[in-house]
Backbone of each chain as ProteinMPNN parsed JSONL, in Angstrom:
{"seq_chain_A": "XXXXXXXXXXXXXXXXXXXXXXXXXXXXXXXXXXXXXXXXXXXXXXXXXXXXXXXXXXXXXXXXXXXXXXXXXXXXXXX", "coords_chain_A": {"N_chain_A": [[0.885, -1.18, -0.031], [1.872, 1.203, 0.957], [3.879, 1.592, -0.98], [2.384, 2.489, -3.071], [2.017, 5.095, -2.987], [1.949, 8.003, -4.727], [3.582, 10.881, -5.268], [2.625, 14.247, -6.054], [4.334, 16.383, -5.954], [7.813, 16.687, -5.285], [9.965, 17.304, -2.665], [13.18, 17.954, -2.295], [15.428, 17.962, 0.221], [17.896, 17.108, 0.847], [20.858, 17.083, 2.772], [20.298, 19.574, 3.739], [19.864, 21.734, 6.721], [17.954, 22.406, 9.88], [16.306, 25.451, 9.758], [15.54, 24.753, 7.213], [14.35, 22.389, 5.827], [11.697, 22.349, 6.891], [10.786, 24.959, 6.041], [10.98, 24.696, 3.325], [9.187, 22.659, 2.949], [6.854, 24.019, 3.673], [6.65, 25.91, 1.631], [6.1, 24.19, -0.575], [3.744, 23.316, 0.201], [2.21, 25.746, -0.042], [2.224, 25.998, -2.76], [0.982, 23.662, -3.653], [-2.159, 22.144, -4.802], [-5.383, 21.499, -3.352], [-5.693, 18.267, -2.001], [-3.529, 17.204, -3.241], [-0.41, 15.399, -3.172], [2.548, 15.572, -1.303], [5.861, 14.791, -1.214], [8.507, 14.945, 1.093], [11.993, 14.787, 1.146], [14.697, 14.035, 2.986], [17.666, 14.454, 5.168], [18.345, 15.271, 7.555], [18.177, 14.629, 10.845], [16.637, 15.869, 13.159], [14.665, 17.299, 11.682], [12.905, 15.451, 10.719], [11.386, 14.872, 12.79], [10.205, 17.328, 13.286], [8.71, 18.066, 11.087], [6.241, 16.478, 10.817], [4.959, 17.542, 13.134], [4.556, 20.172, 12.217], [2.87, 19.5, 10.098], [0.528, 18.672, 11.391], [-0.063, 20.974, 12.703], [-0.683, 22.618, 10.606], [-2.953, 21.537, 9.704], [-3.01, 19.502, 7.864], [-2.699, 16.248, 6.143], [-0.825, 13.567, 7.387], [0.534, 11.169, 5.66], [2.289, 9.125, 5.44], [5.591, 8.12, 6.888], [8.822, 7.248, 6.025], [11.898, 5.622, 6.542], [15.039, 5.134, 5.328], [17.816, 2.897, 5.342], [20.197, 4.367, 5.316], [19.763, 6.786, 6.759], [18.334, 8.518, 5.39], [15.141, 10.03, 5.015], [11.655, 10.026, 4.102], [8.842, 11.885, 3.795], [5.41, 11.767, 3.606], [2.822, 13.799, 2.66], [-0.514, 14.961, 2.526], [-2.328, 17.526, 1.03]], "CA_chain_A": [[-0.055, -0.035, 0.011], [2.815, 2.384, 0.935], [4.621, 1.756, -2.238], [1.582, 2.928, -4.094], [1.74, 6.638, -2.671], [2.755, 8.745, -5.768], [3.612, 12.263, -4.841], [2.509, 15.21, -7.159], [5.399, 17.329, -5.732], [8.897, 16.16, -4.542], [10.809, 18.495, -2.118], [14.442, 17.46, -1.907], [16.163, 18.838, 1.113], [18.982, 16.379, 1.407], [21.972, 17.99, 3.052], [19.887, 20.831, 4.452], [19.507, 21.545, 8.164], [16.832, 23.252, 10.465], [14.909, 25.199, 9.621], [15.208, 24.787, 5.783], [13.449, 21.373, 5.276], [10.492, 22.929, 7.358], [10.585, 26.076, 5.171], [10.774, 24.111, 1.933], [7.917, 21.933, 2.994], [5.777, 25.015, 3.733], [6.647, 26.551, 0.263], [5.607, 23.294, -1.361], [2.291, 23.244, 0.615], [1.599, 26.831, -0.54], [2.162, 25.746, -4.155], [0.133, 22.533, -3.975], [-3.569, 22.235, -4.702], [-6.027, 20.613, -2.431], [-5.711, 16.734, -2.393], [-2.209, 16.685, -3.932], [0.517, 14.7, -2.299], [3.859, 16.102, -1.378], [6.924, 13.988, -0.624], [9.61, 15.678, 1.541], [13.065, 13.774, 1.289], [15.923, 14.72, 3.702], [18.508, 13.57, 5.914], [18.497, 16.038, 8.899], [17.354, 13.823, 11.771], [15.615, 16.619, 13.866], [13.619, 17.745, 10.715], [11.991, 14.348, 10.467], [10.425, 15.009, 13.783], [9.414, 18.652, 13.255], [7.826, 18.2, 9.836], [5.018, 15.978, 11.274], [4.376, 18.586, 13.935], [4.009, 21.159, 11.299], [1.612, 18.92, 9.279], [-0.566, 18.637, 12.306], [-0.331, 22.349, 12.93], [-1.251, 23.253, 9.368], [-4.167, 20.853, 9.527], [-2.794, 18.594, 6.688], [-2.81, 14.817, 6.452], [0.355, 12.913, 7.274], [0.227, 9.816, 4.967], [3.383, 8.045, 5.767], [7.057, 8.384, 7.088], [9.704, 6.075, 5.712], [13.246, 5.806, 6.668], [15.95, 4.206, 4.674], [18.854, 2.578, 6.257], [21.249, 5.417, 5.252], [19.551, 8.038, 7.397], [17.45, 9.39, 4.528], [13.804, 9.856, 5.38], [10.669, 10.449, 3.158], [7.569, 12.152, 4.532], [4.346, 11.988, 2.625], [1.866, 14.71, 3.16], [-1.665, 15.332, 1.718], [-2.921, 18.884, 1.353]], "C_chain_A": [[0.87, 1.232, 0.047], [3.521, 2.59, -0.253], [3.703, 2.504, -3.329], [1.345, 4.547, -3.956], [2.574, 7.341, -3.842], [2.52, 10.223, -5.602], [3.31, 13.13, -6.198], [3.749, 16.125, -7.114], [6.465, 16.686, -4.808], [9.721, 17.296, -4.041], [12.146, 17.774, -1.55], [15.308, 18.327, -1.014], [17.36, 17.919, 1.786], [20.16, 17.287, 1.657], [21.653, 19.299, 3.755], [19.581, 20.629, 5.898], [18.367, 22.513, 8.596], [17.19, 24.74, 10.128], [14.581, 25.018, 8.078], [14.33, 23.613, 5.325], [11.965, 21.753, 5.727], [10.017, 23.95, 6.448], [10.169, 25.51, 3.763], [9.484, 23.403, 1.863], [6.752, 22.925, 2.88], [5.665, 25.618, 2.371], [5.909, 25.509, -0.676], [4.003, 23.16, -1.093], [1.531, 24.592, 0.006], [1.319, 26.63, -2.054], [1.12, 24.672, -4.498], [-1.334, 22.77, -3.999], [-4.03, 21.294, -3.698], [-6.026, 19.16, -2.986], [-4.382, 16.284, -2.978], [-1.395, 16.194, -2.685], [1.874, 15.253, -2.498], [4.858, 15.145, -0.556], [8.141, 14.896, -0.24], [10.793, 14.535, 1.791], [14.225, 14.477, 1.83], [16.766, 13.773, 4.538], [18.879, 14.156, 7.283], [17.6, 15.353, 9.959], [16.226, 14.753, 12.488], [14.354, 17.158, 12.887], [12.506, 16.657, 10.54], [10.956, 14.384, 11.501], [9.507, 16.271, 13.713], [8.435, 18.721, 12.176], [6.418, 17.642, 10.251], [4.269, 16.804, 12.204], [3.762, 19.701, 13.096], [2.879, 20.821, 10.505], [0.315, 18.976, 10.099], [-1.097, 20.137, 12.508], [-1.086, 23.102, 11.748], [-2.541, 22.59, 8.962], [-4.162, 19.961, 8.16], [-2.8, 17.16, 7.163], [-1.412, 14.235, 6.233], [0.067, 11.434, 6.842], [1.149, 8.748, 5.502], [4.762, 8.625, 6.001], [7.846, 7.159, 6.812], [11.076, 6.556, 5.995], [14.051, 4.787, 6.029], [17.05, 4.039, 5.665], [20.102, 3.621, 6.359], [20.847, 6.654, 5.951], [18.607, 8.882, 6.549], [16.001, 9.015, 4.849], [12.929, 10.512, 4.208], [9.375, 10.598, 4.028], [6.518, 12.49, 3.408], [3.166, 12.741, 3.087], [0.781, 14.92, 2.088], [-2.169, 16.662, 2.083], [-4.408, 18.761, 1.36]], "O_chain_A": [[0.677, 2.179, -0.716], [3.789, 3.745, -0.584], [4.198, 3.044, -4.319], [0.594, 5.163, -4.713], [3.8, 7.226, -3.862], [1.413, 10.733, -5.774], [3.714, 12.734, -7.291], [4.174, 16.602, -8.166], [6.142, 16.205, -3.721], [10.147, 18.158, -4.809], [12.147, 17.123, -0.505], [15.863, 19.328, -1.468], [17.696, 17.982, 2.968], [20.443, 18.171, 0.849], [22.515, 20.012, 4.269], [19.116, 19.567, 6.314], [17.886, 23.319, 7.798], [18.349, 25.136, 10.25], [13.411, 25.131, 7.711], [13.547, 23.859, 4.407], [11.049, 21.474, 4.953], [8.855, 23.859, 6.05], [9.14, 25.859, 3.184], [8.751, 23.5, 0.879], [5.806, 22.719, 2.119], [4.525, 25.836, 1.962], [5.135, 25.957, -1.522], [3.173, 22.946, -1.977], [0.368, 24.505, -0.387], [0.276, 27.057, -2.549], [0.451, 24.768, -5.527], [-1.773, 23.606, -3.211], [-3.303, 20.425, -3.217], [-6.292, 18.877, -4.154], [-4.161, 15.09, -3.181], [-1.623, 16.485, -1.51], [2.352, 15.412, -3.621], [4.634, 14.808, 0.607], [8.732, 15.534, -1.111], [10.592, 13.548, 2.5], [14.719, 15.428, 1.224], [16.599, 12.555, 4.591], [19.644, 13.564, 8.044], [16.38, 15.513, 9.93], [15.039, 14.436, 12.412], [13.233, 17.388, 13.341], [11.348, 16.961, 10.253], [9.805, 14.019, 11.264], [8.313, 16.268, 14.013], [7.402, 19.377, 12.314], [5.444, 18.359, 10.02], [3.04, 16.824, 12.14], [2.608, 20.092, 13.27], [2.007, 21.642, 10.222], [-0.777, 19.267, 9.61], [-2.287, 20.452, 12.483], [-1.916, 23.996, 11.911], [-3.174, 23.008, 7.992], [-5.182, 19.764, 7.499], [-2.887, 16.864, 8.355], [-0.842, 14.338, 5.146], [-0.534, 10.634, 7.559], [0.768, 7.66, 5.934], [5.093, 9.6, 5.326], [7.534, 6.098, 7.352], [11.418, 7.712, 5.746], [13.754, 3.603, 6.184], [17.241, 4.796, 6.617], [20.854, 3.67, 7.333], [21.572, 7.632, 5.771], [18.131, 9.911, 7.029], [15.667, 7.834, 4.943], [13.391, 11.383, 3.472], [8.922, 9.732, 4.777], [6.71, 13.298, 2.499], [2.502, 12.215, 3.98], [1.09, 15.042, 0.902], [-2.421, 16.955, 3.252], [-5.108, 19.744, 1.6]]}, "seq_chain_B": "XXXXXXXXXXXXXXXXXXXXXXXXXXXXXXXXXXXXXXXXXXXXXXXXXXXXXXXXXXXXXXXXXXXXXXXXXXXXXXXXXXXXXXXXXXXXXXXXXXXXXXXXXXXXXXXXXXXXXXXXXXXXXXXXXXXXXXXXXX", "coords_chain_B": {"N_chain_B": [[-6.357, 32.447, 11.861], [-3.382, 32.129, 13.506], [-1.001, 34.376, 15.233], [2.338, 35.695, 15.348], [4.528, 37.95, 16.894], [7.66, 39.445, 16.759], [10.081, 41.325, 18.331], [13.0, 42.685, 17.067], [15.612, 43.765, 18.496], [18.231, 43.496, 18.972], [21.414, 43.678, 17.074], [23.12, 41.737, 16.673], [24.796, 39.091, 15.126], [24.226, 36.327, 15.841], [21.764, 36.677, 17.389], [20.021, 37.891, 15.539], [19.946, 35.884, 13.636], [18.773, 33.882, 15.152], [16.198, 35.118, 15.485], [15.373, 35.095, 12.724], [15.234, 32.347, 12.214], [13.429, 31.389, 14.067], [11.21, 32.942, 13.335], [10.806, 32.018, 10.603], [10.186, 29.465, 11.251], [7.691, 29.684, 12.691], [6.268, 30.766, 10.597], [6.265, 28.543, 8.744], [4.77, 26.696, 10.13], [2.318, 27.747, 10.228], [1.647, 30.187, 11.26], [0.972, 33.881, 11.107], [3.498, 36.119, 10.764], [5.299, 38.914, 12.195], [8.162, 40.773, 12.01], [9.704, 43.121, 14.01], [11.831, 45.543, 13.686], [14.18, 47.249, 15.515], [16.291, 49.809, 17.27], [19.605, 48.381, 17.507], [19.004, 46.389, 15.953], [18.024, 47.503, 13.617], [20.366, 48.072, 12.041], [20.829, 45.852, 10.666], [19.047, 45.865, 8.629], [20.119, 47.67, 6.844], [21.316, 48.353, 3.675], [23.043, 45.674, 2.28], [23.98, 44.904, 4.72], [23.044, 42.609, 6.226], [24.338, 40.33, 7.152], [26.673, 41.382, 8.152], [27.765, 41.45, 10.885], [28.438, 41.769, 14.43], [29.127, 39.235, 16.916], [27.136, 38.282, 19.863], [28.327, 37.367, 21.986], [31.93, 36.749, 22.72], [33.079, 38.058, 20.469], [35.501, 39.133, 19.656], [36.593, 41.423, 18.192], [35.536, 40.849, 15.783], [36.715, 38.522, 14.864], [35.4, 36.338, 16.09], [32.906, 36.283, 14.976], [33.607, 35.821, 12.313], [34.585, 33.243, 12.583], [32.431, 31.927, 13.517], [30.743, 32.082, 11.234], [32.171, 30.496, 9.348], [32.101, 28.065, 10.661], [29.269, 27.674, 10.548], [28.809, 27.46, 7.793], [30.183, 25.068, 7.222], [28.704, 23.336, 8.758], [26.476, 23.405, 7.094], [24.521, 25.27, 7.698], [21.901, 27.499, 6.992], [22.297, 30.819, 5.538], [21.95, 34.088, 6.883], [21.002, 35.817, 4.726], [19.674, 33.873, 3.055], [17.775, 32.889, 4.789], [16.263, 35.261, 5.291], [15.357, 35.795, 2.69], [13.604, 33.411, 2.44], [11.917, 33.972, 4.616], [10.528, 36.156, 3.605], [9.433, 34.995, 1.391], [7.677, 33.137, 2.418], [5.773, 34.947, 3.335], [6.186, 36.547, 5.432], [6.292, 39.624, 7.42], [7.854, 42.698, 7.59], [8.811, 45.322, 9.808], [10.147, 48.39, 10.14], [11.511, 50.501, 12.772], [10.526, 53.632, 12.944], [11.184, 55.807, 14.767], [13.485, 55.046, 16.23], [15.198, 54.898, 14.006], [15.976, 57.494, 13.696], [17.404, 58.019, 16.047], [19.433, 56.16, 15.793], [20.707, 57.279, 13.709], [20.231, 56.507, 11.166], [18.995, 56.845, 7.898], [16.126, 56.627, 5.685], [17.086, 56.1, 3.147], [19.414, 54.574, 3.488], [18.437, 52.078, 4.121], [17.504, 48.791, 3.093], [15.128, 48.786, 0.89], [13.711, 46.643, -0.229], [13.299, 44.788, 1.727], [11.758, 45.817, 3.71], [8.445, 46.154, 4.701], [6.801, 48.13, 5.997], [6.976, 51.257, 7.678], [7.139, 52.089, 11.143], [6.015, 52.896, 14.402], [5.965, 52.586, 18.022], [3.374, 52.154, 18.568], [2.3, 50.829, 16.396], [3.714, 48.472, 16.769], [2.536, 47.57, 19.148], [-0.133, 47.377, 18.353], [0.108, 45.224, 16.529], [1.048, 43.302, 18.272], [-0.901, 43.023, 20.029], [-2.808, 41.681, 18.483], [-1.554, 39.312, 18.265], [-0.751, 35.943, 19.432], [1.495, 35.251, 20.471], [4.529, 36.981, 21.572], [7.787, 38.041, 21.101], [10.991, 39.162, 22.356], [13.935, 39.989, 21.07]], "CA_chain_B": [[-4.857, 32.192, 11.7], [-2.57, 32.674, 14.716], [-0.027, 35.37, 14.822], [3.512, 35.856, 16.207], [5.283, 39.209, 16.563], [9.017, 39.428, 17.326], [10.888, 42.559, 18.302], [14.32, 42.411, 16.908], [16.249, 44.741, 19.117], [19.659, 43.259, 18.76], [21.869, 43.685, 15.664], [24.07, 40.736, 16.747], [24.634, 37.951, 14.203], [23.597, 35.113, 16.41], [20.487, 36.964, 17.673], [19.315, 38.012, 14.248], [19.782, 34.507, 13.126], [17.671, 33.191, 15.969], [14.889, 35.711, 15.078], [14.905, 34.631, 11.497], [14.942, 30.823, 12.272], [12.102, 31.267, 14.777], [10.202, 33.614, 12.434], [10.561, 31.005, 9.564], [9.554, 28.236, 11.999], [6.349, 29.996, 12.933], [5.563, 30.796, 9.17], [6.151, 27.231, 8.217], [3.811, 26.097, 10.906], [1.015, 28.316, 9.845], [1.298, 31.614, 11.807], [1.385, 35.038, 10.442], [4.747, 36.611, 11.61], [5.756, 40.276, 12.005], [9.376, 41.141, 12.698], [9.717, 44.66, 14.282], [13.298, 45.894, 13.885], [14.277, 48.564, 16.287], [17.593, 49.994, 17.713], [20.734, 47.972, 16.837], [18.439, 45.49, 14.944], [17.93, 48.243, 12.316], [21.413, 48.035, 11.234], [20.871, 44.57, 9.819], [18.183, 46.224, 7.474], [20.705, 48.455, 5.902], [21.709, 47.697, 2.348], [24.213, 44.793, 2.356], [24.507, 44.675, 6.133], [22.301, 41.67, 7.003], [25.219, 39.386, 7.934], [27.919, 42.003, 8.45], [27.388, 41.749, 12.189], [29.296, 41.024, 15.332], [28.485, 38.146, 17.858], [26.749, 38.863, 21.162], [29.607, 37.011, 22.813], [33.232, 36.203, 22.108], [33.231, 38.608, 19.087], [36.995, 39.385, 19.486], [36.797, 42.422, 17.113], [35.196, 40.301, 14.507], [37.219, 37.15, 14.6], [34.502, 35.43, 16.582], [31.773, 36.24, 13.951], [34.121, 35.135, 11.115], [34.781, 31.808, 12.854], [30.994, 31.363, 13.48], [30.297, 32.022, 9.842], [32.874, 29.416, 8.87], [31.449, 26.868, 11.214], [27.934, 27.456, 10.053], [29.014, 27.016, 6.416], [30.637, 23.795, 7.264], [27.567, 22.473, 9.206], [25.355, 23.535, 6.223], [23.49, 26.055, 8.326], [21.543, 28.627, 6.166], [22.845, 32.067, 5.838], [20.954, 35.013, 7.121], [20.354, 36.231, 3.433], [18.769, 32.833, 2.552], [16.652, 32.84, 5.797], [15.422, 36.435, 5.015], [14.532, 35.523, 1.409], [12.564, 32.485, 2.852], [10.944, 34.613, 5.532], [9.728, 37.027, 2.782], [8.69, 34.113, 0.45], [6.517, 32.648, 3.181], [4.83, 35.935, 3.644], [6.638, 37.328, 6.73], [6.312, 41.105, 7.255], [8.947, 43.486, 8.377], [8.484, 46.751, 10.135], [11.318, 49.227, 10.658], [10.936, 51.558, 13.63], [11.017, 54.989, 12.474], [11.698, 56.68, 15.858], [14.885, 54.675, 16.457], [16.069, 55.203, 12.922], [16.611, 58.794, 14.049], [18.406, 57.774, 17.259], [20.619, 55.473, 15.305], [21.315, 57.977, 12.547], [19.929, 55.663, 9.969], [18.012, 57.35, 7.02], [15.449, 55.597, 4.895], [17.882, 55.824, 1.898], [20.362, 53.56, 3.9], [17.902, 50.871, 4.481], [17.146, 48.008, 1.926], [13.617, 48.816, 0.647], [13.176, 45.321, -0.704], [13.04, 44.0, 2.948], [10.776, 46.513, 4.569], [7.037, 46.291, 4.333], [6.2, 49.213, 6.565], [7.739, 52.015, 8.792], [6.179, 52.29, 12.227], [6.409, 53.309, 15.763], [5.571, 51.599, 19.027], [1.806, 52.056, 18.404], [2.149, 49.753, 15.331], [4.102, 47.201, 17.448], [1.429, 47.164, 20.218], [-1.369, 46.919, 17.677], [0.467, 43.845, 15.939], [1.334, 42.428, 19.377], [-2.331, 42.686, 20.622], [-3.453, 40.646, 17.753], [-0.753, 38.096, 18.328], [-0.911, 34.94, 20.539], [2.763, 35.325, 21.148], [5.4, 38.055, 21.195], [9.221, 37.797, 21.602], [11.958, 40.341, 22.267], [15.318, 39.365, 20.873]], "C_chain_B": [[-4.264, 32.871, 12.888], [-1.422, 33.601, 14.255], [1.144, 35.559, 15.902], [4.11, 37.186, 15.897], [6.681, 39.102, 17.363], [9.703, 40.715, 17.21], [12.34, 42.216, 18.072], [15.14, 43.628, 17.214], [17.803, 44.719, 18.922], [20.093, 43.339, 17.342], [22.888, 42.582, 15.637], [23.662, 39.602, 15.871], [23.804, 36.825, 14.72], [22.041, 35.421, 16.872], [19.555, 37.151, 16.522], [18.888, 36.817, 13.623], [18.745, 33.855, 13.731], [16.311, 33.879, 15.566], [14.404, 35.274, 13.714], [14.594, 33.203, 11.483], [13.574, 30.786, 12.917], [10.985, 31.861, 13.863], [9.816, 32.58, 11.333], [9.75, 29.892, 10.086], [8.039, 28.542, 12.18], [5.592, 30.068, 11.65], [5.263, 29.495, 8.729], [5.125, 26.421, 9.011], [2.554, 26.768, 10.995], [0.674, 29.592, 10.551], [1.596, 32.633, 10.762], [2.485, 35.618, 11.18], [5.097, 38.025, 11.151], [7.082, 40.368, 12.614], [9.553, 42.593, 12.878], [11.134, 45.016, 14.672], [13.394, 47.209, 14.474], [15.9, 48.736, 16.886], [18.719, 49.314, 16.849], [20.049, 46.942, 15.687], [18.389, 46.148, 13.562], [19.189, 48.184, 11.394], [21.514, 46.912, 10.24], [19.934, 44.807, 8.669], [18.859, 47.066, 6.433], [21.238, 47.657, 4.744], [23.034, 46.929, 2.582], [24.794, 44.49, 3.771], [23.924, 43.424, 6.936], [23.187, 40.79, 7.786], [26.614, 40.024, 8.311], [27.793, 42.471, 9.913], [28.203, 41.167, 13.094], [28.43, 39.963, 16.146], [28.168, 38.875, 19.116], [27.793, 38.497, 22.179], [30.784, 36.556, 22.14], [33.411, 36.773, 20.671], [34.825, 38.807, 18.794], [37.247, 40.239, 18.326], [36.491, 41.807, 15.742], [35.586, 38.815, 14.192], [36.273, 36.051, 15.002], [33.347, 35.198, 15.622], [32.279, 35.511, 12.705], [34.283, 33.643, 11.34], [33.324, 31.15, 12.942], [30.482, 31.098, 12.081], [30.974, 30.761, 9.157], [32.244, 28.061, 9.322], [30.053, 26.533, 10.641], [27.979, 26.938, 8.644], [29.263, 25.52, 6.349], [29.451, 22.884, 7.741], [26.324, 22.606, 8.312], [24.237, 24.374, 6.714], [23.14, 27.209, 7.14], [21.992, 29.951, 6.53], [21.729, 33.042, 6.224], [20.268, 35.57, 5.79], [19.314, 35.156, 2.962], [17.453, 32.782, 3.547], [15.782, 34.111, 5.64], [14.635, 36.3, 3.784], [13.419, 34.412, 1.662], [11.56, 33.146, 3.62], [9.945, 35.505, 4.572], [8.768, 36.149, 1.809], [7.535, 33.48, 1.173], [5.526, 33.668, 3.739], [5.091, 36.717, 4.942], [6.603, 38.79, 6.456], [7.391, 41.678, 8.194], [8.674, 44.922, 8.525], [9.862, 47.316, 10.688], [10.841, 50.34, 11.52], [11.515, 52.885, 13.264], [11.597, 56.014, 13.509], [13.163, 56.337, 16.076], [15.83, 54.775, 15.29], [16.764, 56.571, 13.16], [17.643, 58.739, 15.021], [19.634, 57.155, 16.596], [21.372, 56.076, 14.165], [21.233, 57.136, 11.269], [18.77, 56.307, 9.032], [17.366, 56.309, 6.226], [16.26, 55.239, 3.634], [18.957, 54.705, 2.191], [19.783, 52.221, 4.055], [17.481, 50.123, 3.066], [15.573, 47.929, 1.879], [13.039, 47.499, 0.287], [12.746, 44.491, 0.588], [11.891, 44.531, 3.818], [9.412, 46.584, 3.996], [6.472, 47.629, 4.855], [7.207, 49.953, 7.517], [6.707, 52.215, 9.815], [6.912, 52.715, 13.413], [5.854, 52.409, 16.859], [4.123, 51.305, 18.862], [1.536, 50.736, 17.462], [2.532, 48.38, 16.067], [2.986, 46.694, 18.401], [0.202, 46.531, 19.424], [-1.066, 45.508, 17.14], [0.439, 42.907, 17.151], [-0.178, 42.068, 20.053], [-3.119, 41.688, 19.862], [-2.712, 39.352, 17.753], [-1.09, 37.223, 19.598], [0.447, 34.951, 21.173], [3.562, 36.503, 20.709], [6.664, 37.811, 21.908], [9.911, 39.01, 21.471], [13.23, 39.772, 22.203], [16.295, 40.558, 20.828]], "O_chain_B": [[-4.587, 34.009, 13.23], [-0.974, 33.597, 13.108], [0.929, 35.573, 17.114], [4.203, 37.545, 14.723], [6.714, 38.691, 18.522], [9.911, 41.199, 16.098], [12.887, 41.465, 18.88], [15.367, 44.458, 16.333], [18.493, 45.724, 18.75], [19.284, 43.107, 16.443], [23.539, 42.458, 14.6], [22.509, 39.175, 15.806], [22.81, 36.422, 14.117], [21.178, 34.551, 16.753], [18.435, 36.64, 16.517], [17.765, 36.642, 13.15], [17.868, 33.294, 13.074], [15.347, 33.15, 15.331], [13.204, 35.09, 13.51], [13.687, 32.827, 10.741], [12.646, 30.202, 12.358], [9.931, 31.249, 13.696], [8.631, 32.299, 11.151], [8.78, 29.432, 9.483], [7.206, 27.701, 11.839], [4.477, 29.56, 11.53], [4.124, 29.235, 8.341], [4.649, 25.434, 8.452], [1.725, 26.378, 11.817], [-0.463, 30.057, 10.469], [2.279, 32.415, 9.761], [2.341, 35.581, 12.402], [5.186, 38.322, 9.96], [7.157, 40.03, 13.795], [9.548, 43.294, 11.866], [11.57, 44.824, 15.807], [12.786, 48.178, 14.021], [16.631, 47.745, 16.907], [18.822, 49.586, 15.652], [20.62, 46.773, 14.61], [18.647, 45.534, 12.527], [19.088, 48.238, 10.168], [22.148, 46.986, 9.187], [19.977, 44.008, 7.734], [18.364, 47.221, 5.317], [21.556, 46.471, 4.84], [24.019, 47.512, 3.035], [25.877, 43.935, 3.953], [24.246, 43.215, 8.105], [22.901, 40.49, 8.945], [27.553, 39.337, 8.712], [27.722, 43.669, 10.19], [28.752, 40.111, 12.78], [27.208, 39.879, 16.022], [28.767, 39.898, 19.448], [28.086, 39.248, 23.109], [30.688, 36.002, 21.046], [33.844, 36.053, 19.771], [35.264, 38.604, 17.662], [38.059, 39.862, 17.482], [37.072, 42.167, 14.718], [34.951, 38.063, 13.452], [36.273, 34.973, 14.407], [32.867, 34.076, 15.466], [31.563, 34.713, 12.101], [34.138, 32.855, 10.405], [33.086, 30.024, 12.506], [29.886, 30.062, 11.783], [30.279, 30.051, 8.43], [31.935, 27.148, 8.556], [29.707, 25.397, 10.317], [27.221, 26.022, 8.322], [28.661, 24.8, 5.552], [29.237, 21.805, 7.188], [25.267, 22.059, 8.625], [23.109, 24.246, 6.238], [24.038, 27.724, 6.474], [22.088, 30.257, 7.719], [20.585, 32.768, 5.863], [19.052, 35.76, 5.786], [18.217, 35.506, 2.528], [16.304, 32.654, 3.125], [14.577, 33.995, 5.864], [13.444, 36.61, 3.739], [12.346, 34.544, 1.075], [10.377, 32.943, 3.351], [8.731, 35.537, 4.776], [7.622, 36.475, 1.499], [6.477, 33.299, 0.57], [4.601, 33.341, 4.482], [4.235, 37.456, 5.427], [6.868, 39.19, 5.323], [7.718, 41.227, 9.291], [8.361, 45.649, 7.582], [10.538, 46.746, 11.545], [9.919, 51.069, 11.154], [12.711, 53.179, 13.276], [12.361, 56.919, 13.173], [14.006, 57.234, 16.108], [17.051, 54.751, 15.45], [17.945, 56.758, 12.867], [18.696, 59.356, 14.86], [20.757, 57.601, 16.832], [22.406, 55.599, 13.697], [22.14, 57.128, 10.438], [17.618, 56.262, 9.464], [17.911, 55.218, 6.059], [16.102, 54.133, 3.116], [19.358, 53.986, 1.276], [20.536, 51.25, 4.122], [17.17, 50.775, 2.069], [14.881, 47.218, 2.607], [11.848, 47.302, 0.53], [11.909, 43.594, 0.483], [11.195, 43.803, 4.526], [9.246, 47.049, 2.869], [5.674, 48.225, 4.131], [8.133, 49.353, 8.062], [5.545, 52.475, 9.503], [8.132, 52.872, 13.476], [5.238, 51.416, 16.472], [3.735, 50.151, 19.042], [0.749, 49.828, 17.73], [1.831, 47.37, 15.997], [2.603, 45.524, 18.395], [-0.349, 45.47, 19.72], [-1.926, 44.638, 17.281], [-0.136, 41.821, 17.068], [-0.471, 40.961, 20.504], [-3.949, 40.954, 20.397], [-3.237, 38.355, 17.258], [-1.605, 37.692, 20.613], [0.541, 34.669, 22.368], [3.349, 37.015, 19.61], [6.705, 37.445, 23.082], [9.578, 39.857, 20.642], [13.665, 39.108, 23.143], [17.501, 40.363, 20.677]]}, "name": "protein", "num_of_chains": 2, "seq": "XXXXXXXXXXXXXXXXXXXXXXXXXXXXXXXXXXXXXXXXXXXXXXXXXXXXXXXXXXXXXXXXXXXXXXXXXXXXXXXXXXXXXXXXXXXXXXXXXXXXXXXXXXXXXXXXXXXXXXXXXXXXXXXXXXXXXXXXXXXXXXXXXXXXXXXXXXXXXXXXXXXXXXXXXXXXXXXXXXXXXXXXXXXXXXXXXXXXXXXXXXXXXXXXXXXXXXXXX"}
């Protein structure tokens, strides 16, 4: 099921630290249309925790959080 | 929509950076944000002076600030310029305090017009603050 999430927008914040992943996520949410799916992909550990907090605060839907073995995480958000 | 207002009184690099990071954080998490620049904070709104700033501690005549910038670059921390551009892109507002401009000897011509949304005095800050759920003084 998880494999079937196809994002409309991909936000690549690999190598970026706080607060850039959060900021780039917000920019993508501003651009996205209702119902579209955004994938945020990064490797800054603390951002993996704060983005779901922002998703809740913005009233969006957190679909899935996946972490690869190499510390890279993927967060799927529905607007 | 909730609102956060931050007074940027300090012009120190580390404190302005904190204000920009917190401001961006609140914008990213759904607040409206106003930064009210006053006293030494105003120096950071002068053309080309955003990151030409001392540290609040251990500045050592600029050596500390230089070292901090080097460490930040190595750690991949965003520059004040990038954070300012993000702040504006996310709809953050900037007010420059007109009264302290006079005290600090800073004319409108010396300030970067691209950064400033409005010029105001304490009444404007109070008005913004009364509509805010949070207000910080940095």
